[in-house]
N, C-alpha and C positions, 0 to 999 in steps of 0.2 A: 804464454798462449800468443803466438805472432800474430800481429795486426794483421785484418783482412788483406789490406792491400800487399803485405807479403808472403801470403799462400799461395797467390797465382805462379808468380815466379818458380816456388818449390814444387808445385804440382809439376810445370812444366819440365822443371829440372829432373823430378823423378820419372816422368814419363819418357825423358830423353834417354835415360841412363836404362831404364827397360828396354827401350827400343835397340840400344849399341848392343845389348846382351842377346836380344834376341838374336836366332842364325836359322838359315837356310836350310843347313845341313847340320848332322851332329854323329857323335861317333858313338856305336852301340858294340857291346861284349854280352856274351853270355857262357857260363861257363858250366859244360858236362861235367857231372862230379860223380865219382867212383864211392858213392857212401862207406864210410865205415860202420858196421852194422854192429847194435847190440847183441848179447847173448841172446836166444830166445830164451823167453819164459813168462809165464802168466802171473808172478807175483811181483808188485811194484821193487825196483832198486831204489836205494837211499836218494836223497836230490843230490848230495856230491855226487856220486857214481852218474847218474844222469847228466850234470853237467861236464863231469869228467870225459864224457863218451862225445856230449856235443862241442865241447871244444876242442878235441882231435879233427871232427870235421869242420869246424870253424877257422883251426890253424890251415887248412887247407885252402879254404875259401878265402881267408885273408891274403891267402901268395898269391891269388887269382886276381883278386880286387887289386891289389898293387900292382902288378903288373899291367891289368888295363889299365890303370889309371896313368901309369907311365908312359903307356902307348897313345894316351890321349883321348882315351873312351870317358864319355859323360856320365856313362848309366852302363852297369850291368847286372842281369838276370842271371841268380843261382836256381837251381832243381827244386822242385816237389820231392818231399823226404830228405832236401838234402843237408838236413844239419843232425836226424836222430834217425834217420830209414823208417822202415815199415812193418818191423814185425812184432805186434802188441796186442793186447786184448785193451777195451776199455781202461781196467783196474792200471795194467802195465805204463801205459803212456801216460800216468796222472804226473810222475815226477818230473818229465818235460815240458812240462806246460807252464804258461806264465798268460799273467792277467794283460792284455792288450789293450789298452784304452782309444777309444774313438780319437781321429787327430784333430778333431776342433780344439783339443785341450793344449794344442799348440806347447808339445815336449820335445825336448832332446834327450834323449836317455843318458847321451856321453858326458852331459855336463850336469844332470840331476837324476842319478839311477836311481834312486829312491823314495821318488815321488806318489810312486804308485805302489809301492812295497815291492820286495826282491823281484827282479827283472835282469840277471846278468847277461842272458841272451841278447835282447835288446838293448842293453848297454853296449855289448860288445860290438853288435854291427851298426848301431850309432856311430862309435868310435872309429868304425872301418872307413865307413861316409865321409864322416867330419876330417879323419887324418889324412884321405885321402882325395879330398874335394869332387865328390862323384856320388851320383845316385845308386844305391844297393838296393838291389829286390831279391827277398829271401822268404822261403816258406818256413813257417814253423806253428806251435799249437796254442791257441787261446784256449782260456777256463773263464767262464762267467759263472757265478753262485746265481744260485735262484732257488724259492720256498715252496711252499705250499699254495699260498695263493697265484703261483703260476700251475695251470691245470697240466701243462706240459712240460714242467720241471722233472729230469729222470730223477730217480729214487734215490742217487748218490749227492744231490743235491746240486749241483752243476753241471752247466752244458760244456764241451767240448768241442772244439772248431777247427777243421783244416785251414790254416792262415797264412796269406800272403802278407809281409808287410812291406813299404818302399820309406827309407831315409833319405833325405835331400843331402845335398855336401855341405849342410852345416851340420849335419845331425840329425835333425828334426823329422821325424813322424809324419808323412804325409799322405800315405796312404794305407787302409788297412780292409781286406777282402775275406770274407769269410766262404769258403766253396759249398758252393749249392747243390751241384749234381755228382753226388758221392759214387765211387766205383766199388765192385763187389771186393768185400773185404776189408772196407773204410769202417766196420762197427764199431771202432774205438771213437769215432768221431759222432756229433748229432748235425740233423741238416739246418740249415737256420731257419728260423721262420718265415721268412720272405726272399726269395732272390736280391742280389744286391749289384747296383750297377755303379761299381767304383772309378772315380776319374780323377786326374789331378793335371794341373797346367804345369807346365815347365817353359825356360826361354826357346825350346826347339818344339814345341808342339803340345798337343792333348795326348794324354796318355790315358788306357783305360789297363785293367788286368783282370785276369780269371784263372783257373788253375785246371789242366789237363784234361779230364772228362768233360768239362763246361764246353769245351770246345764245339760239343758235337750238339749243343740246344740252343733253344731261341733265346732263353735266359741262362746268363747274362750276355752271351756272344754277341748275338747278332744286334743285340737291344743297343749295346755299347758302340757297334758299327753304325748302325741304321738312325738310333735314335740320338745318339748321345755325341755322334759324329768325331770319334778320336779317331787320331792321326795314326798312333802304334799302340799295339797291343803287347803286353809285358805277360808272358806264359809258361812260369814253372811249371814243370809235367814230369811224370815218369811213366813216359809210353810204351809200352810192348808192340814191338811189331808185329802183330797178331791180325789176320783177319778175323771180323769186318772193319778195324779200325784202319787198316793198310798201313803201311810203314809212315814212320813219322815224318821224314825229310820231305818225300812225296806229298804228303795230305797237309801239313802245316803251309808248305811252299803253293800247295793250289787254294788253299784257304786265305791267303794274303791276297794272292792274286784275284780272287774273286770277291773278296770283299772290298778289294783297293787300300789295303791297310799295309802300315808295316807291322810284322810279328817277329818278337825276340823270345825264339823257345829254345830254353833249357832245359835239358832233359838230365834225368839220372842216369849212371851207368853201370849196369849190371847185365853182364850178357849171359850169365844163367838163367836169365828170366828175359833175354831177349829185346834188353832195354838201353836204346843208344840210337841217336839221331837229332841232333841238334843244328839250330841255323837261324840266321838274321836273314828274312824274306821281307821283299818289296813288291808290291802290285806287278812290275815288270818283270820278277824272278826272283831266285837266292842269290844274296848279294854274298854269301859264304855257308858252308854248312859241312859238318862233320857225322861220318856215320863207320862206328869201327866194333865189329866182332871178333876181333882177331886179341886185343889185350885188354886189361882193365883198368888201363891210363885214362886219368881225365884229360880235358883238353878244354883249352880258352879260345874263342872265336871274337874276332874283331871286323867290323866293318862301318862304312861310311852311307849316311841314309838320308833322303831329302825327309826335313822337316814336317813338312806339309804334302805327302806324297800325290794327293789328288791334284793338287795345284801344280805337280811339277809334268815339265816336257816329257819325261821319261816315263811317264804313267801312263799305260794303254787307255783308252777312252772307255767310258761306263758302256756296260752290256746291258741290256734288260734280257735277264736270261729267261725269265717267262714268255715273252715274246719269241726269242730264242728257239728255245725249245718247241713253239707252235707253229713255226714255220720251218722247223727242218724237216727234208722229207722222209717220208718212212722207207727205210733201204730195205731191199728184200732179204726172207729169211732164208737159213741153209738146214741140213739135215742136221747140224752137231749139236742142237741144244739137248740139255739135261739138267736135272736138279741134282744138287748136292746140300748137306747140311756144315755148316761153319758158325760155331758156337752158338748151337742148337738151332738156328736159321735157317730155313728152307729158300735156298737161292735159286735161282735160274741161271742157268752160264748157258754159253755159246764158245766153240772153240774157233780161234784165231788158225784157219787152216792156209792162208794165203800169204804172200809177202807184204801183201798193201790191198787196202781195200776199205770198204765202208759196210758198218754193220747196224742193226738196230736190234735191242733187246728188251723187250717189257716183260715187268711181272704187276698185276693187277693196272695201277694207274702211274705206275713209274714206267719211263720209256726213257732208255739210253743211246745215245747215237756217238758209233766211235769213226772217225777217220784214222786210220793208222797207215805206216809203212815201217817193215821191220830193218833194223839195219844188217841182223845176224841172227840165225836160229840154230841151234845145236839139235841134234836127233833125240837128245832125251830130255829135250824143253818142250813144255805144253804151256801156251797161252791163251788166257778165255776172259771174255768179258761176263761179268755177274752180276746180279742185282736182286734185291730184298726189299721189299716193301709191306710192312707188317709189322705185328707186335711184338717187341722182343721181351723177354722175360726171364734172362738168366739172371740178374742182380738187379731187381724190380720189374715195373713192367712200364713200357715206353714205348712210342713208334719210333722206327728208325725207315731211313729211305737212304741205301747204299748203291 
């Protein structure tokens, strides 16, 4: 043990080293991945076959990670479902799952792979991070045993979670997040018992993480920003560009601007399902993005971001949106309002008939105010402003304002 007189210089040295490592900016990367999918089956494949499929996808992801690291990236985000796809039943996905421990265990799978049982996917992801000195964010499946003492334990004796993991540049597991808001068709996974607000510190800011559909809900998305005060949100997603969820680039960019945080959005790429649209977004706007419905290629994006965007001179000032909405003048209505159904929700629409102007559209308690100017408009195009305020019931029941 060091004598007490020696502790103070040691502490000062440590703090000085940490401050030297801290940075006002960092280089971020996201990779939009065209996932190699398994053959559709309701029967589980062997663990070896499952790992073989996952290794094919990880081969591609590893190439993107190496390229990002060589270009100076400090962190890279890969998509939801990016390692095994999404064509599963509860039974058929089981061979693809691993037991992912709580990060408090201080574990580097690359150097100690068997500590918590077989974990070849976590081992490989950890080694990708360690060998390239970069934070790696990936989406995989977690399994947790349970028994009859747990009244919510599934009949097959285990929980299955859609899970994000983060490995630091040493390969250590530093974050694990279980997706809380499951989308329609995710019956292979269980809902966590409670929503998780997962954050971790880096030399370039405080990070939070959630997955795809989560972004539309108060928990965990708003909680991470408003209560946990994260600087950057990591966002693996499999985003379909259909209403009422809007197109990926526009929505995720607007969310970053409205929340005044960085968003690293890595989307799955599958044109047959209209999945595309990845980007690196800051409060002042998109730093880079990609939207590609023409080819089936993956795409790597890299951009520099402010580590603490709220403190950056480039960041727009905070806006009280409630106060703003209450003070916006009610623009006159026109004769072009009509109703329409999108995803079984009854929207109210009004057509934008002029080259520019102001419109107000209300449904129940939700009023949308639009000031616009069209650069051009073809004869075969129609633009509308739409609003929905009510109970959405397609994949569960929850209230939406769109």
